[in-house]
N, C-alpha and C positions, 0 to 999 in steps of 0.2 A: 806572652810567656817569655819575657825578657830575652836574653841572648842564648838560652838553651844549655848553659853549663849546669852540671849537676849541683844542686843545692840552691840555685837561683830562685826556683819557684816549685812548689810541691806538685803543681799540675804538670809542668814539663818533666819533673822527676818521675812522675807516674807514666806519662805517655811516651817520652823519649828515652829515658834511662831505665825504664821498667822497674823502678823502685816502688816501694809501698809505704809512702809516708802518711797515708790517710786511712781511716776505717774502711773495711771492705765494702760496705753498702755505698759509701760516698764515692769510692773509687769506681764502682760499677756504674753509678749514675753519671759520673764524669766521662767514663769511656763511651757510654751510650750517647751523651751529648756531643762528644767529639766525633762519633761516627755519623751523627746527623749533620752537624755543621761545626767545624772547628772554631768559627768566629763567635759562637755562643759562649765560649770560655774566656773571651778577652775582657769581659767587664767585671771580673771578680775582685780585682784590686788586692787588698791585704787579707781578705777573708780566708783563703786557703792556708795561709801561714798560721792563723788562729786555729783552724781545724786540726793542723798537725799537733798543736799543743792541747787538743781536745777541748777547746773553748768555742762557744757559740755553735756547737755541732747541730743542735736541733734547728736553729735558724738556717744553717747551711743546708741541712737536709730538706727543709721546707722550700728553700729557694731552688735547689736542684730539682725537686719534685715538680714545682710549679713550672720551671723551664721545660721539663719533659712533657708535662701536660699541655703546655702551650704549643709544643711541637707535635701534639697528637699521639704521644706515647704514654699510656697509662700502664705502669709496671704490673699492677694487679691484673688488668684485663689481658695483657700480653701473656702472662703466665697461665691464666685460665684458658685462653685460646690454644696455647701449646698443649695443655693437658687434654682438651677436647679433641684437637686434631690427632693427637697420639691415639686416643681411644677410638676414633673413627677409623684410623689406619688399622688398628688391631682387629676391630670387628670386621672390617672389609677383608682383611687378610684371612681371618677364620672362615668367612663365607666363601672366599675363593678356594681355600683348601678343601672345604666341605664339598663344594661343587666339583672340584677336580677328582675327589675320591669317588663321588657318584658316577662321574663320566667314565673314569677308569673301570669302575665296577661293571658298567653296562657295555663297555668296549670288550673287556676281557671275559665276560661271562659265557660267551659263545666260543671262546678259544679252547682248543684241545688241552692247553696247558692249565686252564682254569680248574680242571678237575683235580689237579694236584692240591692236596689239602691246604698247604701253606698259602698258595696263591689265592685260594678262595677267601682267605681272611686278610692276607697282607695287602692285596690290591686296594680294597676299599678302606681298610683301617690304617694303613701306613701314613697317608697324609693327615688323617685325623689325629694320630698320635703325635705327629710333628706339631700340629696346631695346638693340641693340649699342652705340649711342652713349652711352646712359645707363650701361651697364656699364663702358665705357671711362672715362667721367668719374668713376664711383665708384672704379675702380681707381686712377686718377690722384690722387684726393684722399685716399686712405688714408694 
């Protein structure tokens, strides 16, 4: 990455100077490669300069993708795993909230305060309402 002055190299402009000389997807792949091993970016030569002029972008994308695949990073698989993990967290959280509401119900059902009408419904349903609100928020943000 030459001497690190702004404008010397599009990759150093991106990583050091926080400029955005390249398309967003190319920048994201370069940042991932840099996070894996900065030495992977040393062999590009003049190609990044062509990418800033929007020339040979598809060849560049293919080269970056193959480098990521060689390092064991499949962008599509990583995104799928993140979505699955998020879903498991959501389902696990809802199960935990449901269990907590049942436990609270059984703990407080013999309490003298449980005969108060609002507690009879608030104790078991409160955590469930929170769980439903979290589920609705997750569905909205998908």
